PyMOL Python script that loads the backbone (N, CA, C, O; Angstrom):
from pymol import cmd

cmd.read_pdbstr("""\
ATOM      1  N   MET A   1     -65.826 -47.468  31.873  1.00  0.00           N
ATOM      2  CA  MET A   1     -64.678 -46.740  32.334  1.00  0.00           C
ATOM      3  C   MET A   1     -64.979 -45.249  32.468  1.00  0.00           C
ATOM      4  O   MET A   1     -64.598 -44.616  33.452  1.00  0.00           O
ATOM      5  N   ILE A   2     -65.663 -44.700  31.474  1.00  0.00           N
ATOM      6  CA  ILE A   2     -66.002 -43.279  31.509  1.00  0.00           C
ATOM      7  C   ILE A   2     -67.002 -43.003  32.627  1.00  0.00           C
ATOM      8  O   ILE A   2     -66.924 -41.968  33.288  1.00  0.00           O
ATOM      9  N   LYS A   3     -67.930 -43.915  32.841  1.00  0.00           N
ATOM     10  CA  LYS A   3     -68.915 -43.741  33.900  1.00  0.00           C
ATOM     11  C   LYS A   3     -68.239 -43.714  35.269  1.00  0.00           C
ATOM     12  O   LYS A   3     -68.616 -42.916  36.127  1.00  0.00           O
ATOM     13  N   ALA A   4     -67.263 -44.562  35.479  1.00  0.00           N
ATOM     14  CA  ALA A   4     -66.525 -44.580  36.742  1.00  0.00           C
ATOM     15  C   ALA A   4     -65.751 -43.283  36.922  1.00  0.00           C
ATOM     16  O   ALA A   4     -65.688 -42.747  38.029  1.00  0.00           O
ATOM     17  N   PHE A   5     -65.162 -42.775  35.845  1.00  0.00           N
ATOM     18  CA  PHE A   5     -64.438 -41.506  35.916  1.00  0.00           C
ATOM     19  C   PHE A   5     -65.373 -40.359  36.282  1.00  0.00           C
ATOM     20  O   PHE A   5     -65.014 -39.495  37.082  1.00  0.00           O
ATOM     21  N   LYS A   6     -66.568 -40.348  35.702  1.00  0.00           N
ATOM     22  CA  LYS A   6     -67.550 -39.302  36.030  1.00  0.00           C
ATOM     23  C   LYS A   6     -67.957 -39.364  37.498  1.00  0.00           C
ATOM     24  O   LYS A   6     -68.095 -38.327  38.147  1.00  0.00           O
ATOM     25  N   ILE A   7     -68.148 -40.567  38.023  1.00  0.00           N
ATOM     26  CA  ILE A   7     -68.528 -40.726  39.430  1.00  0.00           C
ATOM     27  C   ILE A   7     -67.403 -40.252  40.336  1.00  0.00           C
ATOM     28  O   ILE A   7     -67.650 -39.533  41.304  1.00  0.00           O
ATOM     29  N   ILE A   8     -66.177 -40.644  40.036  1.00  0.00           N
ATOM     30  CA  ILE A   8     -65.031 -40.223  40.853  1.00  0.00           C
ATOM     31  C   ILE A   8     -64.861 -38.713  40.787  1.00  0.00           C
ATOM     32  O   ILE A   8     -64.603 -38.078  41.810  1.00  0.00           O
ATOM     33  N   PHE A   9     -64.998 -38.133  39.617  1.00  0.00           N
ATOM     34  CA  PHE A   9     -64.881 -36.687  39.449  1.00  0.00           C
ATOM     35  C   PHE A   9     -65.979 -35.954  40.217  1.00  0.00           C
ATOM     36  O   PHE A   9     -65.710 -34.935  40.853  1.00  0.00           O
ATOM     37  N   SER A  10     -67.202 -36.457  40.166  1.00  0.00           N
ATOM     38  CA  SER A  10     -68.320 -35.835  40.890  1.00  0.00           C
ATOM     39  C   SER A  10     -68.112 -35.897  42.402  1.00  0.00           C
ATOM     40  O   SER A  10     -68.381 -34.923  43.105  1.00  0.00           O
ATOM     41  N   VAL A  11     -67.641 -37.021  42.899  1.00  0.00           N
ATOM     42  CA  VAL A  11     -67.380 -37.155  44.330  1.00  0.00           C
ATOM     43  C   VAL A  11     -66.257 -36.218  44.753  1.00  0.00           C
ATOM     44  O   VAL A  11     -66.326 -35.617  45.825  1.00  0.00           O
ATOM     45  N   LEU A  12     -65.234 -36.086  43.935  1.00  0.00           N
ATOM     46  CA  LEU A  12     -64.129 -35.186  44.242  1.00  0.00           C
ATOM     47  C   LEU A  12     -64.596 -33.728  44.287  1.00  0.00           C
ATOM     48  O   LEU A  12     -64.213 -32.989  45.194  1.00  0.00           O
ATOM     49  N   ILE A  13     -65.406 -33.312  43.335  1.00  0.00           N
ATOM     50  CA  ILE A  13     -65.935 -31.944  43.327  1.00  0.00           C
ATOM     51  C   ILE A  13     -66.832 -31.718  44.538  1.00  0.00           C
ATOM     52  O   ILE A  13     -66.758 -30.659  45.161  1.00  0.00           O
ATOM     53  N   ALA A  14     -67.671 -32.679  44.885  1.00  0.00           N
ATOM     54  CA  ALA A  14     -68.534 -32.542  46.054  1.00  0.00           C
ATOM     55  C   ALA A  14     -67.711 -32.429  47.335  1.00  0.00           C
ATOM     56  O   ALA A  14     -68.052 -31.653  48.227  1.00  0.00           O
ATOM     57  N   LEU A  15     -66.642 -33.190  47.427  1.00  0.00           N
ATOM     58  CA  LEU A  15     -65.764 -33.126  48.599  1.00  0.00           C
ATOM     59  C   LEU A  15     -65.083 -31.765  48.700  1.00  0.00           C
ATOM     60  O   LEU A  15     -64.995 -31.195  49.787  1.00  0.00           O
ATOM     61  N   ILE A  16     -64.606 -31.245  47.580  1.00  0.00           N
ATOM     62  CA  ILE A  16     -63.972 -29.926  47.569  1.00  0.00           C
ATOM     63  C   ILE A  16     -64.966 -28.845  47.982  1.00  0.00           C
ATOM     64  O   ILE A  16     -64.630 -27.970  48.779  1.00  0.00           O
ATOM     65  N   LEU A  17     -66.185 -28.895  47.450  1.00  0.00           N
ATOM     66  CA  LEU A  17     -67.196 -27.905  47.814  1.00  0.00           C
ATOM     67  C   LEU A  17     -67.597 -28.021  49.281  1.00  0.00           C
ATOM     68  O   LEU A  17     -67.863 -27.006  49.925  1.00  0.00           O
ATOM     69  N   THR A  18     -67.645 -29.219  49.812  1.00  0.00           N
ATOM     70  CA  THR A  18     -67.979 -29.404  51.224  1.00  0.00           C
ATOM     71  C   THR A  18     -66.903 -28.809  52.125  1.00  0.00           C
ATOM     72  O   THR A  18     -67.215 -28.113  53.090  1.00  0.00           O
ATOM     73  N   VAL A  19     -65.645 -29.079  51.815  1.00  0.00           N
ATOM     74  CA  VAL A  19     -64.548 -28.514  52.609  1.00  0.00           C
ATOM     75  C   VAL A  19     -64.555 -26.991  52.496  1.00  0.00           C
ATOM     76  O   VAL A  19     -64.346 -26.296  53.489  1.00  0.00           O
ATOM     77  N   PHE A  20     -64.794 -26.473  51.300  1.00  0.00           N
ATOM     78  CA  PHE A  20     -64.857 -25.029  51.087  1.00  0.00           C
ATOM     79  C   PHE A  20     -65.977 -24.406  51.922  1.00  0.00           C
ATOM     80  O   PHE A  20     -65.779 -23.355  52.530  1.00  0.00           O
ATOM     81  N   ALA A  21     -67.137 -25.035  51.957  1.00  0.00           N
ATOM     82  CA  ALA A  21     -68.268 -24.505  52.721  1.00  0.00           C
ATOM     83  C   ALA A  21     -68.000 -24.540  54.219  1.00  0.00           C
ATOM     84  O   ALA A  21     -68.400 -23.624  54.938  1.00  0.00           O
ATOM     85  N   VAL A  22     -67.335 -25.572  54.696  1.00  0.00           N
ATOM     86  CA  VAL A  22     -67.038 -25.670  56.128  1.00  0.00           C
ATOM     87  C   VAL A  22     -65.999 -24.630  56.531  1.00  0.00           C
ATOM     88  O   VAL A  22     -66.120 -24.006  57.586  1.00  0.00           O
ATOM     89  N   LYS A  23     -64.990 -24.442  55.707  1.00  0.00           N
ATOM     90  CA  LYS A  23     -63.929 -23.488  56.030  1.00  0.00           C
ATOM     91  C   LYS A  23     -64.413 -22.039  55.958  1.00  0.00           C
ATOM     92  O   LYS A  23     -63.868 -21.180  56.653  1.00  0.00           O
ATOM     93  N   ASN A  24     -65.402 -21.753  55.151  1.00  0.00           N
ATOM     94  CA  ASN A  24     -65.908 -20.390  54.969  1.00  0.00           C
ATOM     95  C   ASN A  24     -67.326 -20.265  55.504  1.00  0.00           C
ATOM     96  O   ASN A  24     -68.227 -19.821  54.793  1.00  0.00           O
ATOM     97  N   SER A  25     -67.518 -20.654  56.744  1.00  0.00           N
ATOM     98  CA  SER A  25     -68.873 -20.641  57.311  1.00  0.00           C
ATOM     99  C   SER A  25     -69.185 -19.382  58.102  1.00  0.00           C
ATOM    100  O   SER A  25     -70.199 -19.336  58.798  1.00  0.00           O
ATOM    101  N   HIS A  26     -68.346 -18.362  58.017  1.00  0.00           N
ATOM    102  CA  HIS A  26     -68.602 -17.111  58.719  1.00  0.00           C
ATOM    103  C   HIS A  26     -69.787 -16.395  58.083  1.00  0.00           C
ATOM    104  O   HIS A  26     -69.970 -16.443  56.867  1.00  0.00           O
ATOM    105  N   VAL A  27     -70.581 -15.740  58.904  1.00  0.00           N
ATOM    106  CA  VAL A  27     -71.736 -14.991  58.409  1.00  0.00           C
ATOM    107  C   VAL A  27     -71.281 -13.581  58.051  1.00  0.00           C
ATOM    108  O   VAL A  27     -70.622 -12.912  58.847  1.00  0.00           O
ATOM    109  N   VAL A  28     -71.634 -13.139  56.860  1.00  0.00           N
ATOM    110  CA  VAL A  28     -71.311 -11.788  56.405  1.00  0.00           C
ATOM    111  C   VAL A  28     -72.607 -11.080  56.023  1.00  0.00           C
ATOM    112  O   VAL A  28     -73.591 -11.711  55.638  1.00  0.00           O
ATOM    113  N   ALA A  29     -72.581  -9.756  56.138  1.00  0.00           N
ATOM    114  CA  ALA A  29     -73.748  -8.945  55.772  1.00  0.00           C
ATOM    115  C   ALA A  29     -73.541  -8.394  54.366  1.00  0.00           C
ATOM    116  O   ALA A  29     -72.490  -7.831  54.062  1.00  0.00           O
ATOM    117  N   ILE A  30     -74.531  -8.557  53.527  1.00  0.00           N
ATOM    118  CA  ILE A  30     -74.505  -8.050  52.156  1.00  0.00           C
ATOM    119  C   ILE A  30     -75.490  -6.899  52.073  1.00  0.00           C
ATOM    120  O   ILE A  30     -76.692  -7.089  52.263  1.00  0.00           O
ATOM    121  N   ASN A  31     -74.981  -5.695  51.787  1.00  0.00           N
ATOM    122  CA  ASN A  31     -75.825  -4.511  51.643  1.00  0.00           C
ATOM    123  C   ASN A  31     -75.977  -4.180  50.168  1.00  0.00           C
ATOM    124  O   ASN A  31     -74.984  -4.087  49.445  1.00  0.00           O
ATOM    125  N   LEU A  32     -77.189  -4.005  49.725  1.00  0.00           N
ATOM    126  CA  LEU A  32     -77.446  -3.555  48.358  1.00  0.00           C
ATOM    127  C   LEU A  32     -77.592  -2.040  48.408  1.00  0.00           C
ATOM    128  O   LEU A  32     -78.624  -1.525  48.839  1.00  0.00           O
ATOM    129  N   TRP A  33     -76.567  -1.335  47.972  1.00  0.00           N
ATOM    130  CA  TRP A  33     -76.404   0.080  48.228  1.00  0.00           C
ATOM    131  C   TRP A  33     -77.611   0.972  47.919  1.00  0.00           C
ATOM    132  O   TRP A  33     -78.078   1.653  48.832  1.00  0.00           O
ATOM    133  N   PRO A  34     -78.138   1.013  46.710  1.00  0.00           N
ATOM    134  CA  PRO A  34     -79.227   1.968  46.502  1.00  0.00           C
ATOM    135  C   PRO A  34     -80.518   1.565  47.224  1.00  0.00           C
ATOM    136  O   PRO A  34     -81.374   2.409  47.492  1.00  0.00           O
ATOM    137  N   LEU A  35     -80.646   0.312  47.525  1.00  0.00           N
ATOM    138  CA  LEU A  35     -81.852  -0.175  48.185  1.00  0.00           C
ATOM    139  C   LEU A  35     -81.570  -0.401  49.670  1.00  0.00           C
ATOM    140  O   LEU A  35     -80.440  -0.709  50.051  1.00  0.00           O
ATOM    141  N   PRO A  36     -82.579  -0.250  50.492  1.00  0.00           N
ATOM    142  CA  PRO A  36     -82.357  -0.477  51.931  1.00  0.00           C
ATOM    143  C   PRO A  36     -82.471  -1.963  52.299  1.00  0.00           C
ATOM    144  O   PRO A  36     -83.157  -2.321  53.256  1.00  0.00           O
ATOM    145  N   LEU A  37     -81.804  -2.804  51.543  1.00  0.00           N
ATOM    146  CA  LEU A  37     -81.860  -4.237  51.797  1.00  0.00           C
ATOM    147  C   LEU A  37     -80.533  -4.724  52.366  1.00  0.00           C
ATOM    148  O   LEU A  37     -79.466  -4.267  51.957  1.00  0.00           O
ATOM    149  N   GLN A  38     -80.610  -5.639  53.297  1.00  0.00           N
ATOM    150  CA  GLN A  38     -79.412  -6.243  53.863  1.00  0.00           C
ATOM    151  C   GLN A  38     -79.674  -7.733  54.057  1.00  0.00           C
ATOM    152  O   GLN A  38     -80.684  -8.134  54.635  1.00  0.00           O
ATOM    153  N   PHE A  39     -78.741  -8.542  53.560  1.00  0.00           N
ATOM    154  CA  PHE A  39     -78.849  -9.986  53.702  1.00  0.00           C
ATOM    155  C   PHE A  39     -77.688 -10.476  54.548  1.00  0.00           C
ATOM    156  O   PHE A  39     -76.585  -9.936  54.470  1.00  0.00           O
ATOM    157  N   LYS A  40     -77.932 -11.490  55.349  1.00  0.00           N
ATOM    158  CA  LYS A  40     -76.868 -12.137  56.104  1.00  0.00           C
ATOM    159  C   LYS A  40     -76.747 -13.568  55.599  1.00  0.00           C
ATOM    160  O   LYS A  40     -77.651 -14.385  55.774  1.00  0.00           O
ATOM    161  N   LEU A  41     -75.619 -13.852  54.972  1.00  0.00           N
ATOM    162  CA  LEU A  41     -75.360 -15.158  54.382  1.00  0.00           C
ATOM    163  C   LEU A  41     -73.976 -15.631  54.804  1.00  0.00           C
ATOM    164  O   LEU A  41     -73.151 -14.844  55.267  1.00  0.00           O
ATOM    165  N   THR A  42     -73.738 -16.916  54.638  1.00  0.00           N
ATOM    166  CA  THR A  42     -72.396 -17.411  54.908  1.00  0.00           C
ATOM    167  C   THR A  42     -71.466 -17.000  53.771  1.00  0.00           C
ATOM    168  O   THR A  42     -71.900 -16.807  52.636  1.00  0.00           O
ATOM    169  N   LEU A  43     -70.196 -16.871  54.089  1.00  0.00           N
ATOM    170  CA  LEU A  43     -69.220 -16.435  53.103  1.00  0.00           C
ATOM    171  C   LEU A  43     -69.133 -17.409  51.935  1.00  0.00           C
ATOM    172  O   LEU A  43     -68.933 -16.986  50.796  1.00  0.00           O
ATOM    173  N   SER A  44     -69.278 -18.687  52.192  1.00  0.00           N
ATOM    174  CA  SER A  44     -69.198 -19.675  51.110  1.00  0.00           C
ATOM    175  C   SER A  44     -70.338 -19.490  50.107  1.00  0.00           C
ATOM    176  O   SER A  44     -70.126 -19.612  48.901  1.00  0.00           O
ATOM    177  N   LEU A  45     -71.544 -19.195  50.597  1.00  0.00           N
ATOM    178  CA  LEU A  45     -72.663 -18.961  49.676  1.00  0.00           C
ATOM    179  C   LEU A  45     -72.440 -17.702  48.843  1.00  0.00           C
ATOM    180  O   LEU A  45     -72.767 -17.669  47.656  1.00  0.00           O
ATOM    181  N   VAL A  46     -71.882 -16.670  49.467  1.00  0.00           N
ATOM    182  CA  VAL A  46     -71.614 -15.432  48.736  1.00  0.00           C
ATOM    183  C   VAL A  46     -70.576 -15.685  47.646  1.00  0.00           C
ATOM    184  O   VAL A  46     -70.748 -15.231  46.515  1.00  0.00           O
ATOM    185  N   LEU A  47     -69.504 -16.402  47.970  1.00  0.00           N
ATOM    186  CA  LEU A  47     -68.454 -16.655  46.990  1.00  0.00           C
ATOM    187  C   LEU A  47     -68.924 -17.572  45.860  1.00  0.00           C
ATOM    188  O   LEU A  47     -68.642 -17.307  44.691  1.00  0.00           O
ATOM    189  N   ILE A  48     -69.628 -18.630  46.196  1.00  0.00           N
ATOM    190  CA  ILE A  48     -70.135 -19.540  45.161  1.00  0.00           C
ATOM    191  C   ILE A  48     -71.178 -18.832  44.299  1.00  0.00           C
ATOM    192  O   ILE A  48     -71.201 -19.020  43.083  1.00  0.00           O
ATOM    193  N   GLY A  49     -72.041 -18.020  44.915  1.00  0.00           N
ATOM    194  CA  GLY A  49     -73.035 -17.258  44.158  1.00  0.00           C
ATOM    195  C   GLY A  49     -72.388 -16.247  43.223  1.00  0.00           C
ATOM    196  O   GLY A  49     -72.824 -16.086  42.083  1.00  0.00           O
ATOM    197  N   THR A  50     -71.348 -15.562  43.701  1.00  0.00           N
ATOM    198  CA  THR A  50     -70.639 -14.601  42.865  1.00  0.00           C
ATOM    199  C   THR A  50     -69.978 -15.296  41.684  1.00  0.00           C
ATOM    200  O   THR A  50     -70.043 -14.810  40.555  1.00  0.00           O
ATOM    201  N   PHE A  51     -69.344 -16.429  41.943  1.00  0.00           N
ATOM    202  CA  PHE A  51     -68.729 -17.192  40.861  1.00  0.00           C
ATOM    203  C   PHE A  51     -69.772 -17.644  39.840  1.00  0.00           C
ATOM    204  O   PHE A  51     -69.535 -17.562  38.635  1.00  0.00           O
ATOM    205  N   THR A  52     -70.912 -18.114  40.309  1.00  0.00           N
ATOM    206  CA  THR A  52     -71.965 -18.596  39.415  1.00  0.00           C
ATOM    207  C   THR A  52     -72.514 -17.464  38.549  1.00  0.00           C
ATOM    208  O   THR A  52     -72.698 -17.632  37.344  1.00  0.00           O
ATOM    209  N   VAL A  53     -72.775 -16.312  39.168  1.00  0.00           N
ATOM    210  CA  VAL A  53     -73.290 -15.169  38.409  1.00  0.00           C
ATOM    211  C   VAL A  53     -72.267 -14.728  37.365  1.00  0.00           C
ATOM    212  O   VAL A  53     -72.635 -14.423  36.231  1.00  0.00           O
ATOM    213  N   GLY A  54     -70.992 -14.692  37.735  1.00  0.00           N
ATOM    214  CA  GLY A  54     -69.949 -14.319  36.780  1.00  0.00           C
ATOM    215  C   GLY A  54     -69.823 -15.301  35.635  1.00  0.00           C
ATOM    216  O   GLY A  54     -69.652 -14.893  34.487  1.00  0.00           O
ATOM    217  N   ALA A  55     -69.904 -16.589  35.928  1.00  0.00           N
ATOM    218  CA  ALA A  55     -69.802 -17.603  34.878  1.00  0.00           C
ATOM    219  C   ALA A  55     -70.992 -17.531  33.913  1.00  0.00           C
ATOM    220  O   ALA A  55     -70.822 -17.652  32.700  1.00  0.00           O
ATOM    221  N   VAL A  56     -72.188 -17.333  34.456  1.00  0.00           N
ATOM    222  CA  VAL A  56     -73.378 -17.225  33.601  1.00  0.00           C
ATOM    223  C   VAL A  56     -73.313 -15.956  32.763  1.00  0.00           C
ATOM    224  O   VAL A  56     -73.642 -15.988  31.577  1.00  0.00           O
ATOM    225  N   ALA A  57     -72.894 -14.839  33.354  1.00  0.00           N
ATOM    226  CA  ALA A  57     -72.786 -13.582  32.603  1.00  0.00           C
ATOM    227  C   ALA A  57     -71.739 -13.705  31.502  1.00  0.00           C
ATOM    228  O   ALA A  57     -71.969 -13.249  30.382  1.00  0.00           O
ATOM    229  N   GLY A  58     -70.601 -14.310  31.802  1.00  0.00           N
ATOM    230  CA  GLY A  58     -69.574 -14.512  30.786  1.00  0.00           C
ATOM    231  C   GLY A  58     -70.047 -15.424  29.673  1.00  0.00           C
ATOM    232  O   GLY A  58     -69.783 -15.165  28.498  1.00  0.00           O
ATOM    233  N   GLY A  59     -70.743 -16.486  30.033  1.00  0.00           N
ATOM    234  CA  GLY A  59     -71.288 -17.382  29.017  1.00  0.00           C
ATOM    235  C   GLY A  59     -72.295 -16.694  28.113  1.00  0.00           C
ATOM    236  O   GLY A  59     -72.310 -16.922  26.904  1.00  0.00           O
ATOM    237  N   LEU A  60     -73.132 -15.855  28.697  1.00  0.00           N
ATOM    238  CA  LEU A  60     -74.099 -15.117  27.886  1.00  0.00           C
ATOM    239  C   LEU A  60     -73.410 -14.134  26.951  1.00  0.00           C
ATOM    240  O   LEU A  60     -73.817 -13.992  25.798  1.00  0.00           O
ATOM    241  N   LEU A  61     -72.371 -13.453  27.432  1.00  0.00           N
ATOM    242  CA  LEU A  61     -71.643 -12.520  26.567  1.00  0.00           C
ATOM    243  C   LEU A  61     -70.981 -13.239  25.401  1.00  0.00           C
ATOM    244  O   LEU A  61     -71.020 -12.750  24.272  1.00  0.00           O
ATOM    245  N   VAL A  62     -70.382 -14.378  25.654  1.00  0.00           N
ATOM    246  CA  VAL A  62     -69.762 -15.156  24.573  1.00  0.00           C
ATOM    247  C   VAL A  62     -70.821 -15.647  23.598  1.00  0.00           C
ATOM    248  O   VAL A  62     -70.622 -15.595  22.385  1.00  0.00           O
ATOM    249  N   TRP A  63     -71.938 -16.119  24.118  1.00  0.00           N
ATOM    250  CA  TRP A  63     -73.006 -16.623  23.261  1.00  0.00           C
ATOM    251  C   TRP A  63     -73.559 -15.509  22.371  1.00  0.00           C
ATOM    252  O   TRP A  63     -73.799 -15.722  21.182  1.00  0.00           O
ATOM    253  N   ILE A  64     -73.761 -14.325  22.944  1.00  0.00           N
ATOM    254  CA  ILE A  64     -74.282 -13.197  22.165  1.00  0.00           C
ATOM    255  C   ILE A  64     -73.272 -12.768  21.110  1.00  0.00           C
ATOM    256  O   ILE A  64     -73.657 -12.451  19.984  1.00  0.00           O
ATOM    257  N   SER A  65     -71.985 -12.751  21.452  1.00  0.00           N
ATOM    258  CA  SER A  65     -70.973 -12.344  20.469  1.00  0.00           C
ATOM    259  C   SER A  65     -70.854 -13.357  19.333  1.00  0.00           C
ATOM    260  O   SER A  65     -70.446 -12.991  18.231  1.00  0.00           O
ATOM    261  N   GLN A  66     -71.195 -14.600  19.570  1.00  0.00           N
ATOM    262  CA  GLN A  66     -71.095 -15.626  18.535  1.00  0.00           C
ATOM    263  C   GLN A  66     -72.280 -15.609  17.581  1.00  0.00           C
ATOM    264  O   GLN A  66     -72.215 -16.203  16.505  1.00  0.00           O
ATOM    265  N   ILE A  67     -73.354 -14.940  17.958  1.00  0.00           N
ATOM    266  CA  ILE A  67     -74.537 -14.910  17.085  1.00  0.00           C
ATOM    267  C   ILE A  67     -74.206 -14.259  15.752  1.00  0.00           C
ATOM    268  O   ILE A  67     -74.579 -14.783  14.703  1.00  0.00           O
ATOM    269  N   THR A  68     -73.506 -13.119  15.774  1.00  0.00           N
ATOM    270  CA  THR A  68     -73.177 -12.444  14.516  1.00  0.00           C
ATOM    271  C   THR A  68     -72.231 -13.295  13.674  1.00  0.00           C
ATOM    272  O   THR A  68     -72.357 -13.324  12.450  1.00  0.00           O
ATOM    273  N   LYS A  69     -71.293 -13.981  14.303  1.00  0.00           N
ATOM    274  CA  LYS A  69     -70.378 -14.829  13.540  1.00  0.00           C
ATOM    275  C   LYS A  69     -71.122 -15.979  12.877  1.00  0.00           C
ATOM    276  O   LYS A  69     -70.799 -16.360  11.752  1.00  0.00           O
ATOM    277  N   ARG A  70     -72.108 -16.532  13.562  1.00  0.00           N
ATOM    278  CA  ARG A  70     -72.891 -17.617  12.965  1.00  0.00           C
ATOM    279  C   ARG A  70     -73.717 -17.122  11.789  1.00  0.00           C
ATOM    280  O   ARG A  70     -73.845 -17.816  10.781  1.00  0.00           O
ATOM    281  N   LEU A  71     -74.278 -15.922  11.916  1.00  0.00           N
ATOM    282  CA  LEU A  71     -75.075 -15.374  10.822  1.00  0.00           C
ATOM    283  C   LEU A  71     -74.210 -15.106   9.597  1.00  0.00           C
ATOM    284  O   LEU A  71     -74.607 -15.430   8.478  1.00  0.00           O
ATOM    285  N   PHE A  72     -73.018 -14.512   9.799  1.00  0.00           N
ATOM    286  CA  PHE A  72     -72.143 -14.222   8.675  1.00  0.00           C
ATOM    287  C   PHE A  72     -71.531 -15.492   8.097  1.00  0.00           C
ATOM    288  O   PHE A  72     -71.199 -15.523   6.912  1.00  0.00           O
ATOM    289  N   LYS A  73     -71.375 -16.527   8.892  1.00  0.00           N
ATOM    290  CA  LYS A  73     -70.835 -17.791   8.409  1.00  0.00           C
ATOM    291  C   LYS A  73     -71.779 -18.410   7.385  1.00  0.00           C
ATOM    292  O   LYS A  73     -71.334 -18.902   6.348  1.00  0.00           O
ATOM    293  N   ASP A  74     -73.063 -18.389   7.667  1.00  0.00           N
ATOM    294  CA  ASP A  74     -74.026 -18.929   6.719  1.00  0.00           C
ATOM    295  C   ASP A  74     -74.044 -18.108   5.434  1.00  0.00           C
ATOM    296  O   ASP A  74     -74.150 -18.671   4.345  1.00  0.00           O
ATOM    297  N   LYS A  75     -73.942 -16.787   5.549  1.00  0.00           N
ATOM    298  CA  LYS A  75     -73.942 -15.929   4.371  1.00  0.00           C
ATOM    299  C   LYS A  75     -72.680 -16.158   3.546  1.00  0.00           C
ATOM    300  O   LYS A  75     -72.745 -16.194   2.317  1.00  0.00           O
ATOM    301  N   ALA A  76     -71.535 -16.312   4.204  1.00  0.00           N
ATOM    302  CA  ALA A  76     -70.286 -16.555   3.491  1.00  0.00           C
ATOM    303  C   ALA A  76     -70.314 -17.903   2.785  1.00  0.00           C
ATOM    304  O   ALA A  76     -69.751 -18.040   1.699  1.00  0.00           O
ATOM    305  N   LYS A  77     -70.947 -18.877   3.369  1.00  0.00           N
ATOM    306  CA  LYS A  77     -71.050 -20.194   2.740  1.00  0.00           C
ATOM    307  C   LYS A  77     -71.859 -20.100   1.450  1.00  0.00           C
ATOM    308  O   LYS A  77     -71.522 -20.752   0.462  1.00  0.00           O
ATOM    309  N   VAL A  78     -72.897 -19.314   1.448  1.00  0.00           N
ATOM    310  CA  VAL A  78     -73.703 -19.123   0.243  1.00  0.00           C
ATOM    311  C   VAL A  78     -72.883 -18.399  -0.809  1.00  0.00           C
ATOM    312  O   VAL A  78     -72.973 -18.742  -1.988  1.00  0.00           O
ATOM    313  N   ASP A  79     -72.080 -17.402  -0.424  1.00  0.00           N
ATOM    314  CA  ASP A  79     -71.256 -16.660  -1.390  1.00  0.00           C
ATOM    315  C   ASP A  79     -70.206 -17.555  -2.035  1.00  0.00           C
ATOM    316  O   ASP A  79     -69.893 -17.367  -3.210  1.00  0.00           O
ATOM    317  N   TYR A  80     -69.655 -18.516  -1.310  1.00  0.00           N
ATOM    318  CA  TYR A  80     -68.668 -19.412  -1.877  1.00  0.00           C
ATOM    319  C   TYR A  80     -69.268 -20.322  -2.932  1.00  0.00           C
ATOM    320  O   TYR A  80     -68.568 -20.769  -3.841  1.00  0.00           O
ATOM    321  N   ASP A  81     -70.534 -20.594  -2.821  1.00  0.00           N
ATOM    322  CA  ASP A  81     -71.157 -21.450  -3.818  1.00  0.00           C
ATOM    323  C   ASP A  81     -71.240 -20.780  -5.192  1.00  0.00           C
ATOM    324  O   ASP A  81     -71.330 -21.462  -6.212  1.00  0.00           O
ATOM    325  N   HIS A  82     -71.209 -19.457  -5.217  1.00  0.00           N
ATOM    326  CA  HIS A  82     -71.342 -18.741  -6.483  1.00  0.00           C
ATOM    327  C   HIS A  82     -69.996 -18.520  -7.176  1.00  0.00           C
ATOM    328  O   HIS A  82     -69.975 -17.987  -8.285  1.00  0.00           O
ATOM    329  N   LEU A  83     -68.880 -18.906  -6.570  1.00  0.00           N
ATOM    330  CA  LEU A  83     -67.585 -18.749  -7.211  1.00  0.00           C
ATOM    331  C   LEU A  83     -67.440 -19.772  -8.342  1.00  0.00           C
ATOM    332  O   LEU A  83     -67.985 -20.873  -8.265  1.00  0.00           O
ATOM    333  N   PRO A  84     -66.709 -19.405  -9.380  1.00  0.00           N
ATOM    334  CA  PRO A  84     -66.512 -20.364 -10.478  1.00  0.00           C
ATOM    335  C   PRO A  84     -65.683 -21.555 -10.005  1.00  0.00           C
ATOM    336  O   PRO A  84     -64.803 -21.403  -9.158  1.00  0.00           O
ATOM    337  N   ARG A  85     -65.954 -22.712 -10.538  1.00  0.00           N
ATOM    338  CA  ARG A  85     -65.305 -23.928 -10.114  1.00  0.00           C
ATOM    339  C   ARG A  85     -63.909 -24.123 -10.740  1.00  0.00           C
ATOM    340  O   ARG A  85     -63.120 -24.926 -10.242  1.00  0.00           O
ATOM    341  N   ASP A  86     -63.605 -23.398 -11.817  1.00  0.00           N
ATOM    342  CA  ASP A  86     -62.355 -23.641 -12.516  1.00  0.00           C
ATOM    343  C   ASP A  86     -61.209 -22.759 -12.006  1.00  0.00           C
ATOM    344  O   ASP A  86     -60.218 -22.597 -12.718  1.00  0.00           O
ATOM    345  N   LEU A  87     -61.303 -22.200 -10.838  1.00  0.00           N
ATOM    346  CA  LEU A  87     -60.200 -21.415 -10.293  1.00  0.00           C
ATOM    347  C   LEU A  87     -59.184 -22.354  -9.846  1.00  0.00           C
ATOM    348  O   LEU A  87     -58.140 -21.940  -9.341  1.00  0.00           O
TER     349      LEU A  87
END
""", "prot")
cmd.dss("prot")
cmd.show_as("cartoon", "prot")
cmd.util.cbc("prot")
cmd.orient("prot")
């Protein structure tokens, strides 16, 4: 049952991305301001690429912020072991 749900979900996402790519097939120029570079890509690639870069950057920021919490969690667990048991 779960395998069928995954297949249906994957086909639905692929269909949505296909319609999105067809509807946004206009060519746009991307200028990288300090550099004399210019790329011509379809609007759908620019939007999907921007979303992907944002999602990866956000994931990295969350992952980095969780590192300190994980380190202090282990230290706090050790400190709890030293408390007296008869409280």
